[in-house]
py3Dmol code that shows the C-alpha trace and the ligand (Angstrom):
import py3Dmol

protein = """\
ATOM      1  CA  MET A   1     -20.427   4.473  -5.794  1.00  0.00           C
ATOM      2  CA  THR A   2     -17.593   1.926  -5.498  1.00  0.00           C
ATOM      3  CA  ILE A   3     -15.967   0.245  -8.344  1.00  0.00           C
ATOM      4  CA  SER A   4     -15.363  -3.413  -8.031  1.00  0.00           C
ATOM      5  CA  ALA A   5     -13.322  -5.630 -10.150  1.00  0.00           C
ATOM      6  CA  SER A   6     -15.839  -7.868 -11.823  1.00  0.00           C
ATOM      7  CA  ALA A   7     -15.624 -11.573 -11.581  1.00  0.00           C
ATOM      8  CA  GLY A   8     -15.953 -12.691 -15.280  1.00  0.00           C
ATOM      9  CA  SER A   9     -13.837 -10.304 -17.196  1.00  0.00           C
ATOM     10  CA  ALA A  10     -10.112 -10.474 -18.083  1.00  0.00           C
ATOM     11  CA  ALA A  11      -8.846 -13.062 -15.778  1.00  0.00           C
ATOM     12  CA  ALA A  12     -11.534 -15.642 -16.618  1.00  0.00           C
ATOM     13  CA  ARG A  13     -10.042 -16.218 -20.156  1.00  0.00           C
ATOM     14  CA  ALA A  14      -7.791 -18.953 -20.739  1.00  0.00           C
ATOM     15  CA  PRO A  15      -3.959 -18.359 -19.927  1.00  0.00           C
ATOM     16  CA  ALA A  16      -1.877 -17.893 -22.805  1.00  0.00           C
ATOM     17  CA  ARG A  17       1.728 -17.093 -21.971  1.00  0.00           C
ATOM     18  CA  GLY A  18       3.114 -13.998 -23.486  1.00  0.00           C
ATOM     19  CA  SER A  19      -0.142 -12.315 -24.413  1.00  0.00           C
ATOM     20  CA  ILE A  20      -1.291 -10.427 -21.341  1.00  0.00           C
ATOM     21  CA  GLN A  21      -4.889  -9.155 -21.520  1.00  0.00           C
ATOM     22  CA  VAL A  22      -5.170  -5.884 -19.648  1.00  0.00           C
ATOM     23  CA  ALA A  23      -8.671  -4.505 -18.538  1.00  0.00           C
ATOM     24  CA  PRO A  24      -8.495  -1.030 -16.663  1.00  0.00           C
ATOM     25  CA  LEU A  25     -10.988  -0.931 -13.757  1.00  0.00           C
ATOM     26  CA  THR A  26     -11.194   2.764 -13.338  1.00  0.00           C
ATOM     27  CA  CYS A  27     -10.132   5.932 -15.005  1.00  0.00           C
ATOM     28  CA  ALA A  28      -7.723   6.607 -12.065  1.00  0.00           C
ATOM     29  CA  ILE A  29      -5.963   3.340 -10.934  1.00  0.00           C
ATOM     30  CA  GLY A  30      -6.088  -0.362 -11.354  1.00  0.00           C
ATOM     31  CA  ALA A  31      -6.180  -2.926 -14.129  1.00  0.00           C
ATOM     32  CA  GLU A  32      -7.023  -6.640 -14.218  1.00  0.00           C
ATOM     33  CA  LEU A  33      -4.628  -8.796 -16.032  1.00  0.00           C
ATOM     34  CA  GLY A  34      -5.635 -12.055 -17.951  1.00  0.00           C
ATOM     35  CA  GLY A  35      -3.728 -14.722 -19.668  1.00  0.00           C
ATOM     36  CA  VAL A  36      -0.659 -14.782 -17.435  1.00  0.00           C
ATOM     37  CA  SER A  37       0.584 -16.846 -14.550  1.00  0.00           C
ATOM     38  CA  LEU A  38       2.855 -15.297 -11.956  1.00  0.00           C
ATOM     39  CA  ALA A  39       4.815 -18.667 -11.608  1.00  0.00           C
ATOM     40  CA  ASP A  40       5.650 -18.319 -15.548  1.00  0.00           C
ATOM     41  CA  ALA A  41       6.378 -14.529 -14.867  1.00  0.00           C
ATOM     42  CA  ALA A  42       8.818 -15.513 -12.136  1.00  0.00           C
ATOM     43  CA  ARG A  43      10.900 -17.291 -14.668  1.00  0.00           C
ATOM     44  CA  ASP A  44      10.316 -15.274 -17.777  1.00  0.00           C
ATOM     45  CA  ASP A  45      12.277 -12.023 -18.265  1.00  0.00           C
ATOM     46  CA  ALA A  46       9.935 -10.580 -21.040  1.00  0.00           C
ATOM     47  CA  LEU A  47       6.931 -11.502 -19.270  1.00  0.00           C
ATOM     48  CA  PHE A  48       8.008 -10.103 -16.059  1.00  0.00           C
ATOM     49  CA  ALA A  49       9.192  -6.762 -17.964  1.00  0.00           C
ATOM     50  CA  GLU A  50       5.730  -6.581 -19.402  1.00  0.00           C
ATOM     51  CA  ILE A  51       4.085  -6.769 -16.009  1.00  0.00           C
ATOM     52  CA  ARG A  52       6.592  -4.161 -14.546  1.00  0.00           C
ATOM     53  CA  ALA A  53       5.783  -1.736 -17.137  1.00  0.00           C
ATOM     54  CA  LEU A  54       2.015  -2.304 -16.663  1.00  0.00           C
ATOM     55  CA  LEU A  55       2.488  -1.630 -13.023  1.00  0.00           C
ATOM     56  CA  LEU A  56       4.033   1.508 -13.654  1.00  0.00           C
ATOM     57  CA  LYS A  57       1.013   2.653 -15.840  1.00  0.00           C
ATOM     58  CA  HIS A  58      -1.800   1.294 -13.699  1.00  0.00           C
ATOM     59  CA  ARG A  59      -0.121   1.476 -10.139  1.00  0.00           C
ATOM     60  CA  VAL A  60      -2.016  -1.713  -8.946  1.00  0.00           C
ATOM     61  CA  LEU A  61      -2.732  -4.843 -10.818  1.00  0.00           C
ATOM     62  CA  PHE A  62      -5.150  -7.652 -10.209  1.00  0.00           C
ATOM     63  CA  LEU A  63      -5.019 -11.242 -11.208  1.00  0.00           C
ATOM     64  CA  ARG A  64      -7.437 -13.912 -10.563  1.00  0.00           C
ATOM     65  CA  ASP A  65      -6.890 -17.770 -10.309  1.00  0.00           C
ATOM     66  CA  GLN A  66      -3.220 -17.747  -9.339  1.00  0.00           C
ATOM     67  CA  GLU A  67      -2.977 -21.316  -8.156  1.00  0.00           C
ATOM     68  CA  ILE A  68       0.849 -20.814  -7.562  1.00  0.00           C
ATOM     69  CA  THR A  69       2.951 -22.213  -4.746  1.00  0.00           C
ATOM     70  CA  ARG A  70       4.278 -19.956  -1.923  1.00  0.00           C
ATOM     71  CA  ALA A  71       7.822 -20.441  -3.436  1.00  0.00           C
ATOM     72  CA  ASP A  72       6.359 -19.081  -6.819  1.00  0.00           C
ATOM     73  CA  HIS A  73       4.841 -16.115  -4.871  1.00  0.00           C
ATOM     74  CA  VAL A  74       8.195 -15.380  -3.406  1.00  0.00           C
ATOM     75  CA  ALA A  75      10.115 -16.052  -6.562  1.00  0.00           C
ATOM     76  CA  PHE A  76       7.803 -13.578  -8.583  1.00  0.00           C
ATOM     77  CA  ALA A  77       8.250 -10.707  -5.917  1.00  0.00           C
ATOM     78  CA  ARG A  78      11.905 -11.343  -5.676  1.00  0.00           C
ATOM     79  CA  ARG A  79      12.111 -10.321  -9.345  1.00  0.00           C
ATOM     80  CA  PHE A  80      11.549  -6.698  -8.212  1.00  0.00           C
ATOM     81  CA  GLY A  81      14.064  -6.742  -5.634  1.00  0.00           C
ATOM     82  CA  ASP A  82      14.902  -8.127  -2.129  1.00  0.00           C
ATOM     83  CA  LEU A  83      12.075  -8.890   0.203  1.00  0.00           C
ATOM     84  CA  GLU A  84      11.675  -7.867   3.866  1.00  0.00           C
ATOM     85  CA  ASP A  85       9.633  -9.241   6.850  1.00  0.00           C
ATOM     86  CA  HIS A  86       7.408  -7.292   9.002  1.00  0.00           C
ATOM     87  CA  PRO A  87       8.342  -6.750  12.786  1.00  0.00           C
ATOM     88  CA  VAL A  88       4.802  -7.005  13.869  1.00  0.00           C
ATOM     89  CA  ALA A  89       3.009  -9.475  11.441  1.00  0.00           C
ATOM     90  CA  GLY A  90       4.643 -12.916  11.292  1.00  0.00           C
ATOM     91  CA  SER A  91       6.317 -14.583   8.256  1.00  0.00           C
ATOM     92  CA  ASP A  92       6.040 -18.123   6.904  1.00  0.00           C
ATOM     93  CA  PRO A  93       8.958 -19.761   8.525  1.00  0.00           C
ATOM     94  CA  ASP A  94       9.558 -21.708   5.330  1.00  0.00           C
ATOM     95  CA  HIS A  95       9.481 -18.745   3.077  1.00  0.00           C
ATOM     96  CA  PRO A  96      11.222 -15.864   4.594  1.00  0.00           C
ATOM     97  CA  GLY A  97       9.669 -12.466   3.224  1.00  0.00           C
ATOM     98  CA  LEU A  98       6.082 -14.074   3.107  1.00  0.00           C
ATOM     99  CA  VAL A  99       4.079 -12.116   5.692  1.00  0.00           C
ATOM    100  CA  ARG A 100       1.064 -13.671   6.913  1.00  0.00           C
ATOM    101  CA  ILE A 101      -1.974 -11.400   7.348  1.00  0.00           C
ATOM    102  CA  TYR A 102      -4.331 -14.001   8.959  1.00  0.00           C
ATOM    103  CA  LYS A 103      -7.556 -12.673  10.541  1.00  0.00           C
ATOM    104  CA  ASP A 104     -10.352 -14.692  12.286  1.00  0.00           C
ATOM    105  CA  ARG A 105     -12.863 -14.320  15.279  1.00  0.00           C
ATOM    106  CA  ASN A 106      -9.899 -14.368  17.610  1.00  0.00           C
ATOM    107  CA  SER A 107      -8.044 -11.507  15.943  1.00  0.00           C
ATOM    108  CA  PRO A 108      -8.240  -8.362  18.112  1.00  0.00           C
ATOM    109  CA  PRO A 109      -9.765  -5.485  16.146  1.00  0.00           C
ATOM    110  CA  GLU A 110      -6.878  -3.312  16.514  1.00  0.00           C
ATOM    111  CA  HIS A 111      -4.832  -5.638  14.482  1.00  0.00           C
ATOM    112  CA  TYR A 112      -6.828  -4.737  11.288  1.00  0.00           C
ATOM    113  CA  GLU A 113      -5.648  -2.605   8.645  1.00  0.00           C
ATOM    114  CA  ASN A 114      -8.581  -0.207   8.262  1.00  0.00           C
ATOM    115  CA  ALA A 115      -6.641   3.096   7.792  1.00  0.00           C
ATOM    116  CA  TYR A 116      -5.383   4.363   4.497  1.00  0.00           C
ATOM    117  CA  HIS A 117      -1.689   3.771   4.420  1.00  0.00           C
ATOM    118  CA  CYS A 118       1.280   3.048   2.164  1.00  0.00           C
ATOM    119  CA  ASP A 119       3.128   0.027   3.660  1.00  0.00           C
ATOM    120  CA  GLY A 120       5.912   0.618   5.858  1.00  0.00           C
ATOM    121  CA  THR A 121       6.410   4.431   5.701  1.00  0.00           C
ATOM    122  CA  TRP A 122       7.643   4.260   9.259  1.00  0.00           C
ATOM    123  CA  ARG A 123      10.827   2.762   7.612  1.00  0.00           C
ATOM    124  CA  GLU A 124      13.549   5.097   6.334  1.00  0.00           C
ATOM    125  CA  ALA A 125      13.021   3.198   2.880  1.00  0.00           C
ATOM    126  CA  PRO A 126       9.457   2.082   2.607  1.00  0.00           C
ATOM    127  CA  PRO A 127       8.722  -0.886   0.347  1.00  0.00           C
ATOM    128  CA  MET A 128       8.742  -0.143  -3.438  1.00  0.00           C
ATOM    129  CA  GLY A 129       5.813  -2.518  -3.879  1.00  0.00           C
ATOM    130  CA  CYS A 130       3.937  -5.478  -2.516  1.00  0.00           C
ATOM    131  CA  VAL A 131       2.488  -8.771  -3.930  1.00  0.00           C
ATOM    132  CA  LEU A 132      -0.589  -9.921  -1.939  1.00  0.00           C
ATOM    133  CA  ARG A 133      -2.479 -13.098  -2.577  1.00  0.00           C
ATOM    134  CA  CYS A 134      -5.571 -14.288  -1.153  1.00  0.00           C
ATOM    135  CA  ILE A 135      -5.532 -17.661   0.487  1.00  0.00           C
ATOM    136  CA  GLU A 136      -9.117 -17.526   2.238  1.00  0.00           C
ATOM    137  CA  THR A 137     -11.778 -14.921   1.933  1.00  0.00           C
ATOM    138  CA  PRO A 138     -14.964 -14.411   3.806  1.00  0.00           C
ATOM    139  CA  GLU A 139     -18.086 -15.011   2.035  1.00  0.00           C
ATOM    140  CA  VAL A 140     -18.975 -11.400   2.017  1.00  0.00           C
ATOM    141  CA  GLY A 141     -16.769  -8.407   2.819  1.00  0.00           C
ATOM    142  CA  GLY A 142     -12.941  -8.104   3.144  1.00  0.00           C
ATOM    143  CA  ASP A 143     -12.459  -6.027   0.042  1.00  0.00           C
ATOM    144  CA  THR A 144      -9.328  -3.875  -0.333  1.00  0.00           C
ATOM    145  CA  ILE A 145      -9.413  -0.140  -1.622  1.00  0.00           C
ATOM    146  CA  TRP A 146      -6.376   1.270  -3.394  1.00  0.00           C
ATOM    147  CA  VAL A 147      -5.711   4.972  -4.148  1.00  0.00           C
ATOM    148  CA  ASN A 148      -3.731   6.893  -6.706  1.00  0.00           C
ATOM    149  CA  MET A 149      -1.758   9.377  -4.591  1.00  0.00           C
ATOM    150  CA  VAL A 150      -0.261  10.988  -7.791  1.00  0.00           C
ATOM    151  CA  GLU A 151      -3.756  11.871  -8.785  1.00  0.00           C
ATOM    152  CA  ALA A 152      -4.599  12.841  -5.227  1.00  0.00           C
ATOM    153  CA  HIS A 153      -1.784  15.404  -5.401  1.00  0.00           C
ATOM    154  CA  ARG A 154      -2.804  16.549  -8.832  1.00  0.00           C
ATOM    155  CA  LEU A 155      -6.312  17.540  -7.528  1.00  0.00           C
ATOM    156  CA  LEU A 156      -5.114  19.623  -4.701  1.00  0.00           C
ATOM    157  CA  PRO A 157      -5.864  23.349  -4.823  1.00  0.00           C
ATOM    158  CA  GLU A 158      -2.904  25.236  -6.244  1.00  0.00           C
ATOM    159  CA  HIS A 159      -2.516  27.218  -2.971  1.00  0.00           C
ATOM    160  CA  VAL A 160      -2.157  23.790  -1.204  1.00  0.00           C
ATOM    161  CA  LYS A 161       0.275  22.342  -3.524  1.00  0.00           C
ATOM    162  CA  GLN A 162       2.386  25.628  -2.867  1.00  0.00           C
ATOM    163  CA  ARG A 163       2.033  25.367   0.940  1.00  0.00           C
ATOM    164  CA  ILE A 164       3.129  21.876   1.216  1.00  0.00           C
ATOM    165  CA  ALA A 165       6.095  21.796  -1.077  1.00  0.00           C
ATOM    166  CA  GLY A 166       9.041  21.422   0.897  1.00  0.00           C
ATOM    167  CA  LEU A 167       7.161  20.383   4.026  1.00  0.00           C
ATOM    168  CA  ARG A 168       8.575  17.230   5.724  1.00  0.00           C
ATOM    169  CA  ALA A 169       6.630  14.875   8.292  1.00  0.00           C
ATOM    170  CA  MET A 170       7.333  12.083  10.694  1.00  0.00           C
ATOM    171  CA  HIS A 171       5.930   8.518  10.314  1.00  0.00           C
ATOM    172  CA  SER A 172       5.684   6.266  13.261  1.00  0.00           C
ATOM    173  CA  ILE A 173       5.272   2.597  13.929  1.00  0.00           C
ATOM    174  CA  GLU A 174       5.126   3.362  17.594  1.00  0.00           C
ATOM    175  CA  ALA A 175       2.115   5.571  17.321  1.00  0.00           C
ATOM    176  CA  THR A 176       0.296   2.730  15.237  1.00  0.00           C
ATOM    177  CA  PHE A 177       1.081  -0.715  15.600  1.00  0.00           C
ATOM    178  CA  GLY A 178       2.892   0.203  18.905  1.00  0.00           C
ATOM    179  CA  ALA A 179      -0.049   2.056  20.381  1.00  0.00           C
ATOM    180  CA  VAL A 180      -1.807  -1.123  21.523  1.00  0.00           C
ATOM    181  CA  MET A 181       1.352  -2.775  23.026  1.00  0.00           C
ATOM    182  CA  PRO A 182       2.645  -2.677  26.674  1.00  0.00           C
ATOM    183  CA  VAL A 183       4.832   0.217  27.264  1.00  0.00           C
ATOM    184  CA  SER A 184       8.104  -1.776  27.317  1.00  0.00           C
ATOM    185  CA  LYS A 185       7.286  -3.689  24.061  1.00  0.00           C
ATOM    186  CA  ARG A 186       6.266  -0.303  22.410  1.00  0.00           C
ATOM    187  CA  ARG A 187       9.562   1.280  23.327  1.00  0.00           C
ATOM    188  CA  ALA A 188      11.474  -1.689  22.246  1.00  0.00           C
ATOM    189  CA  LEU A 189       9.759  -1.569  18.878  1.00  0.00           C
ATOM    190  CA  LYS A 190      10.368   2.074  18.605  1.00  0.00           C
ATOM    191  CA  ALA A 191      14.100   1.484  19.390  1.00  0.00           C
ATOM    192  CA  SER A 192      14.398  -0.953  16.596  1.00  0.00           C
ATOM    193  CA  TYR A 193      12.309   1.231  14.154  1.00  0.00           C
ATOM    194  CA  PRO A 194      12.704   4.870  15.015  1.00  0.00           C
ATOM    195  CA  ASP A 195      10.199   7.302  13.454  1.00  0.00           C
ATOM    196  CA  ALA A 196      11.123   8.105  10.014  1.00  0.00           C
ATOM    197  CA  GLU A 197      11.111  11.571   8.306  1.00  0.00           C
ATOM    198  CA  HIS A 198       9.892  11.880   4.796  1.00  0.00           C
ATOM    199  CA  PRO A 199       8.831  14.652   2.380  1.00  0.00           C
ATOM    200  CA  VAL A 200       5.138  15.459   2.160  1.00  0.00           C
ATOM    201  CA  VAL A 201       5.412  15.312  -1.537  1.00  0.00           C
ATOM    202  CA  ARG A 202       7.724  12.722  -2.825  1.00  0.00           C
ATOM    203  CA  THR A 203       8.827  12.130  -6.477  1.00  0.00           C
ATOM    204  CA  HIS A 204       8.315   8.753  -8.007  1.00  0.00           C
ATOM    205  CA  PRO A 205      11.790   7.528  -8.722  1.00  0.00           C
ATOM    206  CA  GLU A 206      10.921   6.003 -12.180  1.00  0.00           C
ATOM    207  CA  THR A 207       8.083   8.178 -13.505  1.00  0.00           C
ATOM    208  CA  CYS A 208       9.210  11.451 -11.769  1.00  0.00           C
ATOM    209  CA  GLU A 209       5.557  12.117 -10.770  1.00  0.00           C
ATOM    210  CA  LYS A 210       4.666  14.103  -7.657  1.00  0.00           C
ATOM    211  CA  VAL A 211       3.140  12.088  -4.975  1.00  0.00           C
ATOM    212  CA  LEU A 212       1.149  13.137  -2.003  1.00  0.00           C
ATOM    213  CA  PHE A 213       3.004  11.114   0.788  1.00  0.00           C
ATOM    214  CA  VAL A 214       1.214  11.439   4.048  1.00  0.00           C
ATOM    215  CA  ASP A 215      -0.711   8.588   5.381  1.00  0.00           C
ATOM    216  CA  GLY A 216      -1.952   6.723   8.429  1.00  0.00           C
ATOM    217  CA  PHE A 217       1.448   6.304   9.966  1.00  0.00           C
ATOM    218  CA  THR A 218       2.045  10.181   9.771  1.00  0.00           C
ATOM    219  CA  THR A 219       2.179  11.858  12.974  1.00  0.00           C
ATOM    220  CA  HIS A 220       3.353  15.454  12.427  1.00  0.00           C
ATOM    221  CA  PHE A 221       5.145  18.042  10.229  1.00  0.00           C
ATOM    222  CA  VAL A 222       8.558  18.674  11.256  1.00  0.00           C
ATOM    223  CA  ASN A 223       9.221  22.033   9.502  1.00  0.00           C
ATOM    224  CA  PHE A 224       5.858  23.702   9.458  1.00  0.00           C
ATOM    225  CA  HIS A 225       6.975  26.307  12.064  1.00  0.00           C
ATOM    226  CA  THR A 226       9.411  28.694  11.113  1.00  0.00           C
ATOM    227  CA  PRO A 227      10.548  32.083  12.462  1.00  0.00           C
ATOM    228  CA  ASP A 228       8.486  33.680   9.746  1.00  0.00           C
ATOM    229  CA  ASN A 229       5.123  32.263  10.563  1.00  0.00           C
ATOM    230  CA  VAL A 230       5.155  31.779  14.393  1.00  0.00           C
ATOM    231  CA  ARG A 231       4.157  34.622  16.514  1.00  0.00           C
ATOM    232  CA  VAL A 232       3.536  32.640  19.549  1.00  0.00           C
ATOM    233  CA  GLY A 233       3.563  28.905  19.739  1.00  0.00           C
ATOM    234  CA  GLN A 234      -0.096  28.120  19.703  1.00  0.00           C
ATOM    235  CA  ASP A 235      -0.589  30.189  16.386  1.00  0.00           C
ATOM    236  CA  PHE A 236       0.449  27.273  14.199  1.00  0.00           C
ATOM    237  CA  ALA A 237      -0.081  24.079  16.034  1.00  0.00           C
ATOM    238  CA  PRO A 238      -3.674  23.900  15.069  1.00  0.00           C
ATOM    239  CA  GLY A 239      -3.046  24.951  11.518  1.00  0.00           C
ATOM    240  CA  ALA A 240      -0.387  22.203  11.079  1.00  0.00           C
ATOM    241  CA  SER A 241      -2.631  19.505  12.486  1.00  0.00           C
ATOM    242  CA  GLN A 242      -5.510  20.726  10.487  1.00  0.00           C
ATOM    243  CA  LEU A 243      -3.427  20.705   7.207  1.00  0.00           C
ATOM    244  CA  LEU A 244      -2.202  17.224   8.010  1.00  0.00           C
ATOM    245  CA  SER A 245      -5.735  15.846   8.477  1.00  0.00           C
ATOM    246  CA  TYR A 246      -6.809  17.571   5.348  1.00  0.00           C
ATOM    247  CA  LEU A 247      -4.075  15.958   3.462  1.00  0.00           C
ATOM    248  CA  ILE A 248      -4.476  12.430   5.002  1.00  0.00           C
ATOM    249  CA  SER A 249      -8.236  12.515   4.123  1.00  0.00           C
ATOM    250  CA  GLN A 250      -7.460  13.082   0.388  1.00  0.00           C
ATOM    251  CA  ALA A 251      -6.903   9.199   0.189  1.00  0.00           C
ATOM    252  CA  ALA A 252     -10.664   8.742   0.969  1.00  0.00           C
ATOM    253  CA  ILE A 253     -11.777  10.460  -2.200  1.00  0.00           C
ATOM    254  CA  PRO A 254     -13.659   7.683  -4.514  1.00  0.00           C
ATOM    255  CA  GLU A 255     -12.568   9.297  -7.821  1.00  0.00           C
ATOM    256  CA  VAL A 256      -8.979   8.297  -6.996  1.00  0.00           C
ATOM    257  CA  GLN A 257      -9.848   4.797  -5.861  1.00  0.00           C
ATOM    258  CA  VAL A 258     -10.391   1.209  -7.004  1.00  0.00           C
ATOM    259  CA  ARG A 259     -12.106  -1.326  -4.886  1.00  0.00           C
ATOM    260  CA  PHE A 260     -11.246  -5.117  -5.346  1.00  0.00           C
ATOM    261  CA  ARG A 261     -13.310  -7.993  -4.278  1.00  0.00           C
ATOM    262  CA  TRP A 262     -11.083 -10.894  -3.405  1.00  0.00           C
ATOM    263  CA  ARG A 263     -11.407 -14.549  -4.243  1.00  0.00           C
ATOM    264  CA  LYS A 264      -9.270 -17.265  -3.279  1.00  0.00           C
ATOM    265  CA  ASN A 265      -5.978 -17.167  -5.392  1.00  0.00           C
ATOM    266  CA  SER A 266      -6.690 -13.629  -6.471  1.00  0.00           C
ATOM    267  CA  VAL A 267      -3.456 -11.533  -6.459  1.00  0.00           C
ATOM    268  CA  ALA A 268      -2.903  -7.801  -6.315  1.00  0.00           C
ATOM    269  CA  ILE A 269       0.475  -6.182  -7.062  1.00  0.00           C
ATOM    270  CA  TRP A 270       0.851  -2.447  -6.105  1.00  0.00           C
ATOM    271  CA  ASP A 271       3.350   0.121  -6.500  1.00  0.00           C
ATOM    272  CA  ASN A 272       3.866   1.291  -2.812  1.00  0.00           C
ATOM    273  CA  ARG A 273       5.527   4.611  -3.916  1.00  0.00           C
ATOM    274  CA  CYS A 274       2.510   6.146  -5.353  1.00  0.00           C
ATOM    275  CA  THR A 275      -0.598   4.498  -3.861  1.00  0.00           C
ATOM    276  CA  GLN A 276      -2.246   3.934  -0.517  1.00  0.00           C
ATOM    277  CA  HIS A 277      -4.595   1.027   0.407  1.00  0.00           C
ATOM    278  CA  TYR A 278      -7.229   0.275   3.007  1.00  0.00           C
ATOM    279  CA  ALA A 279      -8.373  -3.243   3.888  1.00  0.00           C
ATOM    280  CA  VAL A 280     -11.965  -2.951   4.718  1.00  0.00           C
ATOM    281  CA  GLN A 281     -12.677  -4.650   8.181  1.00  0.00           C
ATOM    282  CA  ASP A 282     -16.310  -5.527   7.690  1.00  0.00           C
ATOM    283  CA  TYR A 283     -16.195  -9.346   7.998  1.00  0.00           C
ATOM    284  CA  TRP A 284     -15.509 -10.298  11.746  1.00  0.00           C
ATOM    285  CA  PRO A 285     -15.985 -12.903  12.929  1.00  0.00           C
ATOM    286  CA  ALA A 286     -15.309 -14.740   9.483  1.00  0.00           C
ATOM    287  CA  ALA A 287     -11.775 -15.595   8.623  1.00  0.00           C
ATOM    288  CA  ARG A 288      -9.568 -13.893   5.959  1.00  0.00           C
ATOM    289  CA  LYS A 289      -6.160 -14.997   5.043  1.00  0.00           C
ATOM    290  CA  MET A 290      -3.591 -13.190   2.991  1.00  0.00           C
ATOM    291  CA  GLU A 291      -0.125 -13.590   2.180  1.00  0.00           C
ATOM    292  CA  ARG A 292       2.197 -10.552   1.226  1.00  0.00           C
ATOM    293  CA  THR A 293       5.556 -10.186   0.086  1.00  0.00           C
ATOM    294  CA  GLY A 294       7.027  -6.651   0.499  1.00  0.00           C
ATOM    295  CA  ILE A 295       9.848  -5.422  -1.860  1.00  0.00           C
ATOM    296  CA  VAL A 296      12.587  -3.349  -0.335  1.00  0.00           C
ATOM    297  CA  GLY A 297      12.377   0.190  -1.505  1.00  0.00           C
ATOM    298  CA  ASP A 298      14.347   3.359  -1.533  1.00  0.00           C
ATOM    299  CA  ARG A 299      14.413   6.549   0.522  1.00  0.00           C
ATOM    300  CA  PRO A 300      11.767   8.893  -0.617  1.00  0.00           C
ATOM    301  CA  CYS A 301      12.947  12.262  -2.082  1.00  0.00           C
TER     302      CYS A 301
END
"""
ligand_1 = """\
8
SIN
C -1.974 -4.542 3.661
O -2.210 -3.555 4.227
O -0.811 -4.524 3.041
C -2.724 -5.638 3.416
C -4.032 -5.248 2.684
C -5.042 -6.373 2.732
O -5.033 -7.299 3.669
O -5.913 -6.272 1.987
"""
view = py3Dmol.view(width=600, height=400)
view.addModel(protein, "pdb")
view.setStyle({"model": 0}, {"cartoon": {"style": "trace"}})
view.addModel(ligand_1, "xyz")
view.setStyle({"model": 1}, {"stick": {}})
view.zoomTo()
view.show()
């Protein structure tokens, strides 16, 4: 069973600045906010602080009917920190930091985002969060799923938690976005964005929670093999890849997910340090247009 944000709930109520209505969408993750405009929150310290606190609690926030300008979108996201562009997806030339995720019948399927991932874990410092606004949505399909990776870690068997504590893994833009590029372009991408090494379990810098931190960009563990556990090389390569696949698959557990049905001017704000997401690619050849700001994050530890 999937859990969808219903159309008529919190966001449908009349906006009343300073009194945010909060409707949790699942027991694990996600809340819909009503009675708030992000254009106001971009200019109002108290309102912004309230949203920031709600983000830490619910990990992803949803808002409907945000008829805001691109400048408002950027100004709101900028309250969290500096914004960054994406080396593959283009940005709006008039609004640096506003990444366009536009798909239509001409978009090659390999440019879709249907893998569970945190944004930008191929960076040394992946984004702390993102603000995604829907410009155009297909009549049916095109939902996005978010996952609570704190809960995914908490639910792991104890012996797995012990095995992965201290493990580190590589994350690669080359092996993902780069895989469909001609060799020279792929190598140039990798030269600009070398693979990044991160802990398999990171600690959320604000809540201090443990987060399972492997995703669709993770290629391999870097310290699985030690002189203690390797008899001959092939002893542990399958063990490492099976463990990594098992960990990556935890994001697909419905009990730690929320699924959101987009409408024009719906917005999602997520904490990229403790969530993953998956944009469901079930609408081709219809068009889907999203605009995303990514907020510069810190180095996971
Ligand atoms: C993303 O992966 O950041 C975009 C998600 C979406 O388009 O729903």
